[in-house]
C-alpha positions in Angstrom: -26.5 -29.4 -6.9 -27.2 -25.8 -6.4 -29.0 -24.0 -3.5 -32.8 -23.7 -3.4 -34.1 -20.2 -3.5 -34.7 -20.2 0.2 -31.3 -21.4 0.9 -29.8 -18.8 -1.3 -31.8 -16.1 0.4 -30.6 -17.3 3.9 -27.0 -17.6 2.8 -27.2 -14.0 1.3 -28.8 -12.8 4.4 -25.9 -13.9 6.4 -23.3 -12.9 4.0 -24.4 -9.3 3.4 -23.9 -8.1 7.1 -20.6 -9.8 7.2 -19.4 -7.9 4.0 -20.7 -4.7 5.6 -18.5 -5.2 8.6 -15.5 -6.5 6.7 -15.4 -3.9 3.9 -14.4 -1.0 6.2 -11.7 -3.3 7.6 -10.4 -3.9 4.1 -10.4 -0.2 3.4 -8.3 0.4 6.5 -6.0 -2.4 5.7 -5.5 -1.0 2.2 -4.9 2.5 3.7 -2.1 0.9 5.9 -0.7 -1.2 3.1 -1.2 -4.3 5.2 -1.5 -7.1 2.7 -1.3 -9.8 5.4 -4.4 -8.4 7.1 -6.2 -8.0 3.8 -5.4 -11.8 3.0 -6.8 -12.9 6.4 -10.1 -10.8 6.0 -10.8 -11.9 2.5 -10.0 -15.4 3.4 -12.7 -15.4 6.1 -15.4 -13.9 4.0 -14.5 -16.1 1.0 -15.6 -19.0 3.0 -18.9 -17.6 3.6 -19.4 -16.5 0.1 -18.5 -20.1 -1.4 -21.7 -21.3 0.4 -23.6 -19.5 -2.6 -21.6 -21.4 -5.1 -19.4 -20.2 -8.0 -19.8 -16.9 -9.7 -20.2 -13.4 -8.6 -19.0 -12.5 -5.2 -17.6 -15.9 -4.5 -15.3 -16.0 -7.6 -14.3 -12.4 -6.8 -13.4 -13.1 -3.2 -11.4 -16.3 -4.3 -9.4 -14.3 -6.9 -8.9 -11.4 -4.4 -7.7 -13.8 -1.7 -5.4 -15.7 -4.1 -3.9 -12.3 -5.3 -3.2 -11.0 -1.8 -1.0 -14.2 -0.9 1.7 -12.9 -3.1 0.6 -9.5 -4.6 1.7 -6.2 -3.4 0.2 -3.7 -5.8 -2.1 -1.4 -3.8 -3.9 -0.3 -6.9 -4.9 -3.9 -7.6 -6.1 -4.4 -4.1 -8.2 -1.2 -4.4 -9.6 -2.4 -7.8 -10.7 -5.7 -6.1 -12.3 -3.7 -3.4 -14.3 -1.7 -5.7 -15.6 -4.9 -7.4 -16.5 -6.3 -4.0 -18.4 -3.1 -3.0 -20.3 -3.3 -6.4 -21.2 -7.0 -5.8 -22.3 -6.3 -2.2 -24.5 -3.5 -3.5 -25.9 -5.9 -6.1 -26.6 -8.6 -3.5 -28.4 -6.1 -1.3 -30.6 -4.8 -4.1 -31.5 -8.3 -5.2 -32.1 -9.9 -1.8 -33.3 -7.0 0.4 
């Protein structure tokens, strides 16, 4: 069972500001090579994103968080961040 349009709009309205706060923290953690902090941040926003269901930003955050549990390649972490920024901008354009 999926979300109604109104529920989806409400969830996205809550998720976008969280992403806007967390993305700069992710950028700083990447600059510092702090994979533990990256994992913690993505874990927190992954929970919020899964309220929207599967696909898009939810799947991206799940994959990103899973990678960060054992991954250590900074370029891969940066690539995930680029995709997260892209999805965030898409959400903003669709729901703003």
